[in-house]
C-alpha positions in Angstrom: 0.2 -0.2 -0.7 2.8 2.6 0.6 4.1 1.7 -2.7 0.1 3.4 -4.8 0.1 6.1 -2.1 3.7 7.1 -3.1 2.1 6.8 -6.5 -0.9 9.0 -6.5 1.3 11.6 -4.6 3.5 12.2 -7.3 1.0 12.0 -9.9 -1.2 14.5 -7.7 2.1 16.5 -7.2 2.4 16.9 -10.9 -1.0 17.7 -11.8 -0.3 20.3 -9.5 2.9 21.4 -11.4 4.8 20.9 -8.0 7.7 19.2 -10.4 11.2 19.8 -9.4 12.2 18.4 -13.0 8.7 20.4 -15.0 11.6 22.3 -16.7 11.4 25.6 -17.4 8.9 26.1 -21.4 8.9 30.2 -21.7 13.3 30.2 -21.6 12.7 27.2 -24.3 10.3 30.1 -26.0 12.2 32.6 -25.3 15.5 31.2 -26.8 13.5 29.9 -29.0 11.4 33.4 -30.8 15.3 34.9 -30.6 16.4 32.8 -32.5 14.4 33.1 -35.4 14.4 36.1 -34.6 18.1 36.2 -35.1 18.3 35.2 -38.1 15.6 37.3 -40.1 18.6 39.9 -38.8 20.8 38.8 -40.8 18.8 37.3 -43.6 17.0 40.4 -44.5 19.9 42.4 -44.8 22.1 39.8 -46.3 19.9 38.0 -48.5 21.4 38.7 -52.1 24.8 37.7 -51.1 23.5 34.4 -50.0 21.5 33.0 -52.4 25.4 34.6 -54.7 26.9 32.5 -52.7 24.6 29.3 -52.4 23.8 29.7 -56.4 27.8 30.2 -57.1 28.9 26.9 -54.9 26.1 24.9 -56.8 27.4 26.0 -59.9 30.9 25.5 -59.4 30.3 22.6 -57.9 27.6 20.2 -60.4 29.6 21.9 -63.2 32.5 21.8 -63.0 33.2 17.9 -61.8 35.3 16.9 -64.6 
């Protein structure tokens, strides 16, 4: 019986949000949003340079293999 009591207590604590291993979801959301903003901040001003570099690299790989 004590094992069942421990399991029920653990489940109730988890439902109440008192689980210390629950994690920091807002922190991960903030990291994701900041990463997306950083990518956009780099991509917007350098878009043409990035596209040209990728096109040049792809054309040199596909045509210069001889």
